[in-house]
N, C-alpha and C positions, 0 to 999 in steps of 0.2 A: 178157605182162602187165606190160610195162615201165612203163606209165603208172600201175600200181597196186601198186608194190612196198612202199610205206610202209604200216605197220600202224596208224598213228594216224588212221584215217579212219572215217567213219560207215558206209560200205559194208562195210569190213572187220569192223566190230563185228558186223554181221549175218552175214557169211560165216563168221567164226570160230565163231560159235555153231552154225551149221549143220554146219560141219566137225567139231566136237567130238561132235556127236550122230549124224552119218551119214557114214561113210567112203564109201559109195556115192555120195551126193549130192556129196561133196567132189570125187570123181574127175570126175563129170559136169560140175560147175560149172567146175572148173579147166580142163578141156578146152575148154569154151565160151569162157571168159575169155581164153584164150591167143590167140584170134584177134580180140579186140575192139579197137576204136580209142580214141584219146583222147576223141573225142566221146562215145562210149558211157560211158566211166568218169566223165566230167564229169557226164553226166546221171544216172548211177547214184548218184554221190556226193550230188548235189542231192536226188534222191528219198529217199535213205537219211537224210540230215540232216532233211529235212522230216518223213518218216514217223516217225522216232524221236522227234521233238519232239511229234508228234501222239499217239503211243501213251503217252508220258509224261504228257501232259495228261489223257488219259482213263483213266490208271492201268492200262494193259495192259502187263505185263512183256514184255521182249524174248523171254524163254524161251517165253512163250505164243505169240507171233508165229511163232517158229521151229518150235515143235511143230505149229502149225496148218499151216505150209507142208509140213513132213515128212508130216503126215497126208494132205494133198492129194496128195503124190507117191505115198504108199503106196496110197491109194484108186485112183489112176490105174493103178498097176501091177496091182492086183488085178482091176480092170475089164478091162484089156488082156488078161490071162490068160484071163478068162472069155470074152471076145470071140473070142480065137484058138481056143478050144476049141469054142464053140457057134455062132459067127457072129452072135451077138445081143448087144444091149446089156443090162445087168443089169435095168433097169426098162423097161416097155413103155408105161405111161400117165403123162401129166403129173400127173394127180390123185394118183398114188402118190408121185411126187417131192415134191409139195406137202406131203403128210402126213408124209413121212419126213425132209424137209430144210427146205423153205421155211418151213414153219409151226413148225419147231423152232428157237427162238432160239439155243440153245446150239450146235447143230450148224451152223446157218447162219452164225453169227458167226465160228466157226472157219474155215469154208469161204471166206468172203469175205476174212478177214484173210490166209489162206494164198494166195489168188489175187492179192492185192495184191503180194506178193513176186514172184510169177511174172512180173510185168510186166518185170522186169529179169533174171530167172534162167532164163526159158524163151525161147529164141531167137525162136520164132514169135510169141510175145506181144509181144516188144519190137518186131519188125518191123511188126506190125499197128498198134501205137500210133504208129509213125512215119508210116505212111500217113494215119492219122486226123489227126494233127497237121498234116501237109502240106495235107490237104483243108480243114481249118479255116482255116489261114492264108491259103489261096487265096481263101476266100469271106468272110473276116472283115468286109470293108467293106460287104457286102450283107446280112448276117445280123442281123435284128432280133428274130426269134423262134427258139428252139432247143428241140427235144424230144429227150429221151433215154429210150428204151424199155429197161428193165432196167439201171439204173445200177450195180447190184452193189456194188462196193467204193467207188465214187464218184470214182475217179481220172480217168476220161474226162471226167466232168462238171466236175471241178476244172480240167482242161486247157481245156475249152471256155470257162469263165469267165475264165481267164487270157488266152485268145486273142481273145475277142469284147468288144465295147463294153459298158461297164457298164449302158447303157440297154437292152441285150438282155433280152428276157423269156424265162426258162428254165422248162421243165417236166420233171419226172422222174417216170416211171411204173414201178412194180415191183409184182409180185404178192406179194412178201415184205415184211412190215412191218419185219423185221430189216434187210434191205437198205436200205430207205428210211431207217431210223434211223441206220445206219452212214454213209450218204451225207450225211444232214443234219448229223450230228456232225462229219464231216470238213470240210464246207464252212463250218460255223459257226466252226470253228477257223481255217481258212486264209483264208476270204473273208467275214468278218463284215459287211463293207460291202455285200455283194451280197444284197439282200433280195428281189429280184424273181425268186424261185424258188417254183414250185408243186410240192409233193410229193404224189403220189397213189399210194395203195396199192390197186391194182385190176388186174384183167385188162384188158389194152390193148384187146381186142376189144369190151369192154363200154363203152368210152368214145367220146365224140364231141367233136371239136375243129373246129368249122365254119370257123374262120379259117385253119386250116392252119399250116404252119411253113416257115421258110426253110432250116433245116438239121435233119435228123433222124439221130440215132445209134442204131443197134440192134446192139450188139456182143455176140456169143456168146449169142444168144437163140433163133434159129430151131431149133436142135437140142434145145431144152428143151420144145418144144410138139409136139403130135401133128399139127397142121395148119399148117405154116409158110407155106404158100401164102396162107392167110387173113391172116396177119400182114403178108406182103409186099404184098398187095393193099391192106390198110389203110394201110400206110406210103405207098404210091404215092398214095392218095387224099388224104393229108394234106400232100403236098409242094406248096408254093406255086409259082406260075410262076417259073422259073429257080432253083427250089430244088434242093438237093443232099442226099444221104444217104450216110452211111458205114454199111456193114453187114459183119458177119463171121459165119462159121460154120465147120463142120469136116466132114471126110470120114473115115469109119472111125475115129471118136473115142469109144470107150466111156468112160463116166464115171458116177458115182453119180447124176447129175442130167440125163443125156442120154437122150432117148426117141426122137427122130427120127433115123434112120440114113441120112444122105446117103452114097451109094456111090461118087460121083465128082464131080469139079469140074464136069463137063459137066451133071450133074443139077442142081446149084445154079444154074448160069448159065441153063439152060433154064427153071427155075422162076421166077427173077427176071424174065426176059424175058416169060414168059407172064403175069406179074402186072403188066405195063406198065412195067417198068423197063429202062433202057438202061445198060449198064456202061461207065463212062468210064475207069476205071483199076482194076487189080486186082493182088493178090499171091497167089501160090500158094506155100505155106510148109510143106514137109514137116517133121515133127517130128524125124525121124531123119536123120542125115548120110549119106544114101545116094542113088544116082541115082534120079530121079523114076520111071523105068520099073520099077525094083526096088521102090520104095515102093508103087506101084500094084499090082504083082503080089503082093506080100506082104500087101496090105490094111493097111498101116500108116497112122497118122494124118497127115492133111494139114490144116493150117489155111488158110482162105481169107478174104480180105477185099476189099472193093471200094468205090469211090465211084460212086454211081449217080444218075441223074435220071429223070424221067418220059420215056418214049419220045416223041420228037417235040418235046420242049421245048427251049428255048435253053440 
């Protein structure tokens, strides 16, 4: 942690609040940070400065943000224990998740705010965001239309706006009105000049976009629906010629809002390919710092993300 020994930083304001409330998280985070590079700490400091300015603007105290993150971690641990005991995720149907979480603005707000911190505090989430950023940068010159399915906390969409031309047309679709509200609020604060954004609160499968998109992001969505193959097929149909998509999901990842249980990375790959997608680049990101063979044997969580295109496309 040589790059981050000073205490007068925005990132440390967040860390210290977490450390005071959770010795367990303090130990886990410090172990992770011990191996981080200067590049990571620079990005984490920029994120923290920006996010703290945002929450101050919308009058959300830092204590609420940290409590939301700790609740996220606590929920994850409870779900993991349930999964190890039963082999099942806590909820089976997406409709139940909608009733219990997505349609509950209080719980959904806390969940999204907590997830925002995970972008720099959970190793796999940080690595997924790096691949997303790289994919965007590689295609920035050709992207004129951008679709995000499930923007959640809005951080990926904010990055897309930063990477792409201001003339790009953006669309954000989420089944949760609270998620759309958080995303809209975040972007109005950071990118008031970007007005070419369509916000849609709806089930993606009920929508039709005949013109398609040059780039589609669908991060951490497939595990939230009962028929992820339908979403992948829909995504494939919406990719324009030479279009690209960033997708992510997870294996053996019980959560309060996960209903589809991917049992292996191979299962995800096979589904993507059967839906007409070709994987161009991918990351396999175990959550625990153990050999992959042991992770698989113990059925521990693996995050997965990829850049894809239509099979046979250029």
